[in-house]
ZAVEXKE-527899 format. One record per residue (C-alpha): residue in three letters; x, y, z; residue number from 1. Coordinates in steps of 0.1 Angstrom, whole numbers. Layout:
% residues N
<rec ALA, <X, Y, Z>, NUM>
...
END
This chain:
% residues 335
<rec MET, <663, 525, -130>, 1>
<rec ARG, <655, 500, -164>, 2>
<rec ARG, <658, 469, -146>, 3>
<rec LYS, <638, 480, -118>, 4>
<rec PHE, <608, 488, -141>, 5>
<rec PRO, <599, 455, -151>, 6>
<rec LEU, <601, 443, -117>, 7>
<rec LEU, <576, 474, -106>, 8>
<rec LEU, <552, 465, -135>, 9>
<rec VAL, <550, 427, -123>, 10>
<rec LEU, <545, 436, -86>, 11>
<rec LEU, <516, 459, -96>, 12>
<rec THR, <502, 433, -117>, 13>
<rec VAL, <502, 410, -93>, 14>
<rec LEU, <490, 433, -66>, 15>
<rec VAL, <458, 440, -93>, 16>
<rec ALA, <451, 407, -95>, 17>
<rec GLY, <448, 400, -58>, 18>
<rec ILE, <427, 430, -52>, 19>
<rec ALA, <404, 416, -80>, 20>
<rec TYR, <406, 382, -68>, 21>
<rec ARG, <400, 391, -30>, 22>
<rec ARG, <364, 388, -32>, 23>
<rec PRO, <351, 367, -64>, 24>
<rec TRP, <319, 354, -46>, 25>
<rec ALA, <307, 386, -32>, 26>
<rec GLY, <291, 420, -38>, 27>
<rec LYS, <305, 447, -56>, 28>
<rec PRO, <285, 476, -51>, 29>
<rec GLY, <289, 501, -87>, 30>
<rec LEU, <292, 538, -86>, 31>
<rec ASP, <252, 538, -100>, 32>
<rec GLY, <241, 523, -68>, 33>
<rec THR, <240, 489, -85>, 34>
<rec LEU, <249, 459, -65>, 35>
<rec THR, <273, 427, -86>, 36>
<rec LEU, <270, 394, -72>, 37>
<rec PHE, <289, 360, -87>, 38>
<rec GLY, <272, 323, -85>, 39>
<rec ASN, <260, 295, -104>, 40>
<rec VAL, <229, 282, -119>, 41>
<rec ASP, <209, 258, -100>, 42>
<rec ILE, <187, 238, -118>, 43>
<rec ARG, <155, 211, -98>, 44>
<rec LYS, <161, 176, -108>, 45>
<rec VAL, <136, 150, -99>, 46>
<rec ASP, <140, 111, -89>, 47>
<rec LEU, <109, 94, -108>, 48>
<rec GLY, <102, 59, -102>, 49>
<rec PHE, <63, 36, -89>, 50>
<rec ARG, <46, 34, -62>, 51>
<rec VAL, <42, 0, -70>, 52>
<rec THR, <63, -31, -78>, 53>
<rec GLY, <68, -46, -114>, 54>
<rec ARG, <87, -55, -144>, 55>
<rec ILE, <96, -22, -170>, 56>
<rec ALA, <81, -29, -199>, 57>
<rec GLU, <87, 4, -214>, 58>
<rec MET, <108, 33, -216>, 59>
<rec PRO, <109, 52, -241>, 60>
<rec PHE, <134, 80, -240>, 61>
<rec GLN, <164, 78, -239>, 62>
<rec GLU, <192, 101, -217>, 63>
<rec GLY, <197, 140, -229>, 64>
<rec ALA, <159, 136, -244>, 65>
<rec ARG, <136, 161, -240>, 66>
<rec VAL, <103, 156, -224>, 67>
<rec ALA, <71, 176, -217>, 68>
<rec ALA, <46, 176, -190>, 69>
<rec GLY, <25, 146, -189>, 70>
<rec ASP, <47, 121, -214>, 71>
<rec LEU, <53, 84, -206>, 72>
<rec LEU, <83, 80, -192>, 73>
<rec ALA, <84, 42, -188>, 74>
<rec ARG, <55, 14, -180>, 75>
<rec LEU, <51, -17, -162>, 76>
<rec ASP, <42, -50, -173>, 77>
<rec GLU, <1, -36, -169>, 78>
<rec ILE, <-8, -76, -166>, 79>
<rec PRO, <-13, -82, -131>, 80>
<rec TYR, <-27, -49, -124>, 81>
<rec ARG, <-53, -53, -150>, 82>
<rec ILE, <-64, -89, -136>, 83>
<rec GLU, <-62, -74, -101>, 84>
<rec LEU, <-88, -51, -114>, 85>
<rec ASP, <-113, -75, -131>, 86>
<rec LEU, <-111, -91, -99>, 87>
<rec ALA, <-124, -63, -82>, 88>
<rec LEU, <-149, -52, -101>, 89>
<rec ALA, <-164, -91, -103>, 90>
<rec GLN, <-169, -84, -66>, 91>
<rec GLU, <-181, -52, -70>, 92>
<rec ALA, <-208, -68, -89>, 93>
<rec GLN, <-213, -100, -68>, 94>
<rec ALA, <-221, -70, -41>, 95>
<rec ALA, <-242, -50, -57>, 96>
<rec ALA, <-267, -81, -65>, 97>
<rec GLN, <-266, -90, -29>, 98>
<rec LEU, <-277, -58, -20>, 99>
<rec ALA, <-305, -57, -47>, 100>
<rec LYS, <-319, -85, -35>, 101>
<rec LEU, <-322, -79, -1>, 102>
<rec GLU, <-336, -46, -8>, 103>
<rec ALA, <-364, -60, -32>, 104>
<rec GLY, <-372, -82, -7>, 105>
<rec SER, <-392, -117, -13>, 106>
<rec ARG, <-402, -122, -51>, 107>
<rec PRO, <-442, -127, -54>, 108>
<rec PRO, <-441, -164, -67>, 109>
<rec GLU, <-419, -168, -31>, 110>
<rec ILE, <-449, -151, -11>, 111>
<rec ALA, <-477, -168, -32>, 112>
<rec GLN, <-457, -200, -21>, 113>
<rec ALA, <-456, -191, 14>, 114>
<rec GLU, <-496, -181, 16>, 115>
<rec ALA, <-503, -215, 0>, 116>
<rec LEU, <-485, -235, 26>, 117>
<rec VAL, <-507, -216, 53>, 118>
<rec ARG, <-537, -226, 36>, 119>
<rec GLU, <-525, -262, 33>, 120>
<rec ARG, <-519, -267, 71>, 121>
<rec GLN, <-547, -247, 86>, 122>
<rec VAL, <-568, -270, 67>, 123>
<rec ARG, <-550, -301, 76>, 124>
<rec ALA, <-551, -285, 116>, 125>
<rec ASP, <-589, -278, 110>, 126>
<rec ASN, <-597, -316, 97>, 127>
<rec LEU, <-576, -324, 127>, 128>
<rec ASP, <-599, -308, 149>, 129>
<rec VAL, <-629, -322, 139>, 130>
<rec GLU, <-611, -356, 139>, 131>
<rec TYR, <-604, -348, 180>, 132>
<rec GLY, <-642, -338, 187>, 133>
<rec ARG, <-654, -369, 172>, 134>
<rec LEU, <-631, -390, 194>, 135>
<rec ALA, <-630, -368, 224>, 136>
<rec ALA, <-674, -374, 224>, 137>
<rec LEU, <-669, -413, 223>, 138>
<rec LEU, <-642, -410, 244>, 139>
<rec ALA, <-669, -400, 270>, 140>
<rec GLU, <-694, -426, 260>, 141>
<rec GLY, <-668, -449, 266>, 142>
<rec ALA, <-671, -464, 232>, 143>
<rec VAL, <-632, -460, 219>, 144>
<rec ALA, <-597, -465, 235>, 145>
<rec ARG, <-585, -436, 254>, 146>
<rec GLN, <-550, -437, 235>, 147>
<rec LEU, <-571, -431, 200>, 148>
<rec ALA, <-583, -398, 218>, 149>
<rec ASP, <-549, -392, 228>, 150>
<rec ASP, <-531, -392, 195>, 151>
<rec ALA, <-555, -367, 183>, 152>
<rec ARG, <-548, -344, 204>, 153>
<rec ALA, <-515, -345, 198>, 154>
<rec ASN, <-514, -348, 164>, 155>
<rec LEU, <-539, -316, 168>, 156>
<rec ALA, <-516, -297, 187>, 157>
<rec GLU, <-490, -302, 160>, 158>
<rec ALA, <-507, -289, 130>, 159>
<rec ARG, <-514, -258, 148>, 160>
<rec ALA, <-476, -254, 157>, 161>
<rec ARG, <-467, -260, 120>, 162>
<rec LEU, <-498, -236, 110>, 163>
<rec ALA, <-481, -213, 136>, 164>
<rec THR, <-446, -219, 118>, 165>
<rec ALA, <-463, -213, 85>, 166>
<rec ARG, <-476, -180, 92>, 167>
<rec GLU, <-448, -166, 105>, 168>
<rec GLY, <-430, -177, 74>, 169>
<rec LEU, <-456, -161, 53>, 170>
<rec LYS, <-453, -124, 75>, 171>
<rec LEU, <-414, -126, 72>, 172>
<rec ALA, <-415, -132, 30>, 173>
<rec ARG, <-437, -102, 31>, 174>
<rec GLU, <-418, -77, 54>, 175>
<rec GLY, <-385, -88, 36>, 176>
<rec PHE, <-350, -86, 49>, 177>
<rec ARG, <-343, -77, 79>, 178>
<rec GLY, <-326, -37, 81>, 179>
<rec GLU, <-292, -48, 99>, 180>
<rec ASP, <-291, -74, 69>, 181>
<rec ILE, <-294, -46, 43>, 182>
<rec ALA, <-271, -24, 60>, 183>
<rec ALA, <-241, -50, 60>, 184>
<rec ALA, <-252, -58, 20>, 185>
<rec ARG, <-247, -19, 16>, 186>
<rec ALA, <-209, -16, 36>, 187>
<rec ASP, <-199, -48, 16>, 188>
<rec LEU, <-205, -27, -14>, 189>
<rec ARG, <-186, 2, -4>, 190>
<rec ALA, <-157, -24, 6>, 191>
<rec ALA, <-161, -35, -29>, 192>
<rec GLN, <-164, -1, -46>, 193>
<rec ALA, <-130, 5, -27>, 194>
<rec ARG, <-113, -19, -38>, 195>
<rec VAL, <-122, -13, -76>, 196>
<rec ALA, <-110, 21, -66>, 197>
<rec VAL, <-72, 5, -53>, 198>
<rec ALA, <-68, -16, -83>, 199>
<rec ARG, <-76, 15, -105>, 200>
<rec ASN, <-51, 34, -90>, 201>
<rec ARG, <-26, 7, -89>, 202>
<rec LEU, <-30, 2, -123>, 203>
<rec SER, <-25, 38, -129>, 204>
<rec ASP, <4, 38, -110>, 205>
<rec SER, <18, 17, -133>, 206>
<rec GLU, <31, 43, -158>, 207>
<rec CYS, <56, 69, -148>, 208>
<rec ARG, <50, 101, -165>, 209>
<rec ALA, <70, 133, -161>, 210>
<rec PRO, <56, 158, -136>, 211>
<rec ASP, <69, 185, -159>, 212>
<rec GLY, <88, 196, -192>, 213>
<rec GLY, <127, 188, -188>, 214>
<rec VAL, <154, 166, -199>, 215>
<rec ILE, <162, 130, -188>, 216>
<rec LEU, <195, 128, -171>, 217>
<rec THR, <196, 93, -164>, 218>
<rec ARG, <180, 61, -173>, 219>
<rec VAL, <191, 42, -139>, 220>
<rec GLU, <169, 10, -151>, 221>
<rec GLU, <162, -7, -185>, 222>
<rec PRO, <132, -27, -198>, 223>
<rec GLY, <129, -61, -186>, 224>
<rec ALA, <142, -49, -144>, 225>
<rec ILE, <124, -58, -119>, 226>
<rec VAL, <115, -29, -96>, 227>
<rec ALA, <100, -22, -60>, 228>
<rec ALA, <76, 4, -52>, 229>
<rec GLY, <94, 41, -50>, 230>
<rec GLN, <126, 30, -65>, 231>
<rec THR, <144, 54, -85>, 232>
<rec VAL, <140, 45, -122>, 233>
<rec LEU, <155, 77, -140>, 234>
<rec THR, <166, 111, -134>, 235>
<rec LEU, <144, 143, -149>, 236>
<rec ALA, <162, 180, -146>, 237>
<rec LEU, <131, 206, -149>, 238>
<rec ASP, <130, 232, -174>, 239>
<rec THR, <116, 254, -144>, 240>
<rec PRO, <127, 269, -116>, 241>
<rec VAL, <158, 278, -129>, 242>
<rec TRP, <173, 304, -101>, 243>
<rec ILE, <212, 314, -95>, 244>
<rec ARG, <224, 305, -58>, 245>
<rec ALA, <249, 334, -50>, 246>
<rec TYR, <258, 350, -20>, 247>
<rec VAL, <261, 385, 1>, 248>
<rec GLU, <279, 399, 30>, 249>
<rec GLU, <261, 412, 60>, 250>
<rec PRO, <269, 449, 54>, 251>
<rec ASP, <248, 449, 16>, 252>
<rec LEU, <217, 428, 33>, 253>
<rec GLY, <202, 463, 37>, 254>
<rec ARG, <204, 475, 2>, 255>
<rec ILE, <185, 443, -14>, 256>
<rec ARG, <149, 430, -5>, 257>
<rec PRO, <126, 399, -23>, 258>
<rec GLY, <112, 409, -51>, 259>
<rec MET, <141, 431, -68>, 260>
<rec ALA, <145, 430, -104>, 261>
<rec ALA, <182, 416, -112>, 262>
<rec GLU, <201, 410, -147>, 263>
<rec ILE, <215, 374, -150>, 264>
<rec GLN, <243, 375, -174>, 265>
<rec THR, <264, 344, -188>, 266>
<rec ASP, <295, 342, -209>, 267>
<rec SER, <278, 319, -237>, 268>
<rec ARG, <249, 349, -243>, 269>
<rec PRO, <254, 386, -248>, 270>
<rec GLU, <217, 393, -242>, 271>
<rec PRO, <212, 388, -203>, 272>
<rec TYR, <184, 373, -187>, 273>
<rec GLY, <156, 392, -167>, 274>
<rec GLY, <151, 376, -133>, 275>
<rec HIS, <146, 391, -92>, 276>
<rec ILE, <152, 382, -58>, 277>
<rec GLY, <127, 350, -45>, 278>
<rec TYR, <146, 343, -11>, 279>
<rec ILE, <173, 352, 11>, 280>
<rec SER, <182, 327, 37>, 281>
<rec PRO, <177, 338, 74>, 282>
<rec GLU, <207, 321, 83>, 283>
<rec ALA, <249, 333, 82>, 284>
<rec GLU, <269, 306, 69>, 285>
<rec PHE, <306, 310, 62>, 286>
<rec THR, <323, 314, 29>, 287>
<rec PRO, <319, 283, 8>, 288>
<rec LYS, <346, 258, 6>, 289>
<rec THR, <351, 270, -29>, 290>
<rec VAL, <367, 302, -19>, 291>
<rec GLN, <401, 289, -7>, 292>
<rec THR, <417, 318, 8>, 293>
<rec GLU, <424, 322, 46>, 294>
<rec GLU, <410, 355, 52>, 295>
<rec LEU, <376, 345, 32>, 296>
<rec ARG, <373, 312, 50>, 297>
<rec THR, <361, 329, 84>, 298>
<rec LYS, <341, 356, 70>, 299>
<rec LEU, <301, 347, 69>, 300>
<rec VAL, <280, 352, 45>, 301>
<rec TYR, <242, 354, 38>, 302>
<rec GLN, <229, 334, 6>, 303>
<rec LEU, <202, 344, -16>, 304>
<rec ARG, <184, 332, -47>, 305>
<rec VAL, <181, 346, -75>, 306>
<rec ILE, <147, 333, -101>, 307>
<rec ALA, <154, 339, -139>, 308>
<rec ASP, <123, 347, -151>, 309>
<rec ASP, <125, 336, -183>, 310>
<rec PRO, <151, 306, -187>, 311>
<rec ASP, <161, 291, -215>, 312>
<rec HIS, <181, 260, -223>, 313>
<rec GLY, <213, 279, -223>, 314>
<rec LEU, <213, 279, -185>, 315>
<rec ARG, <226, 247, -176>, 316>
<rec GLN, <230, 231, -139>, 317>
<rec GLY, <264, 246, -124>, 318>
<rec MET, <272, 274, -145>, 319>
<rec PRO, <288, 303, -131>, 320>
<rec VAL, <269, 341, -140>, 321>
<rec THR, <269, 373, -131>, 322>
<rec VAL, <241, 390, -115>, 323>
<rec THR, <239, 427, -113>, 324>
<rec ILE, <209, 441, -89>, 325>
<rec VAL, <198, 473, -92>, 326>
<rec PRO, <180, 487, -54>, 327>
<rec ASP, <147, 500, -54>, 328>
<rec GLU, <138, 491, -86>, 329>
<rec PRO, <111, 456, -78>, 330>
<rec SER, <108, 431, -105>, 331>
<rec SER, <69, 425, -114>, 332>
<rec ARG, <75, 385, -114>, 333>
<rec PRO, <59, 369, -86>, 334>
<rec GLN, <82, 361, -56>, 335>
END
């Protein structure tokens, strides 16, 4: 009998351990109606880089450094982008000057010059008209050769044509430039302003700043490296949001809903974190691969996300935690 007692004790211990291990990930209803889940901490990570190509000139933070939103994480050599901006600004100034010229029309000295040209050609036309009249009278009396009268008539016609040209030039000078030319100049100015905006944006994109507070996980590149647009330069783990990825079986789905309050307990801190259910997956999936028993591998579960309301740096990626959900106790936090 004494020999059987240790054997029975061993079997009992194995049986209790098997029952405890049977559902390490699923919900365990408590006597007070609470639901206990087991999961892991998930923290968002973001791969950061530049929207433009260039050579990295500066990376002030090392791996593990904590940064705030807006901190400069990396900067490209900005000289090429400043030159591009200067060129665009010069083209904008040129287009603005051309538009101002067309809108202002002819200057007063230009109009005065056109008026003087009209007067000059008017005088010449009047003089040739008088000369042709005299030669025509003499030709009628047979006192001059017909060739002289013909030449005088041709000179008079040319003078009158030149006078008409001068008058049209004066009219154009007084009216200014065509509306179509002014519209084209305005379009050129808008295009130049757009090029300036693009150049400013490219200069701004030569800096990589933190989108939110967090910790630098990886420096993929180093100063001096030439990187392409969109290439990852460093990886940042964001401080918020922090959530717990857990799984619940179908029979327990009716007991939970988004917004319900939850407590998050870790092994490294006695006080629990407050949280709430933020998401319940609409699709079922098989038990996660981390559960290796043959009995549990074929069971369907639903993933849910428990968001930590006031996380601190104690919650780290992959940390195992215990989540306690109290039914009918909604959280005051937004979902």
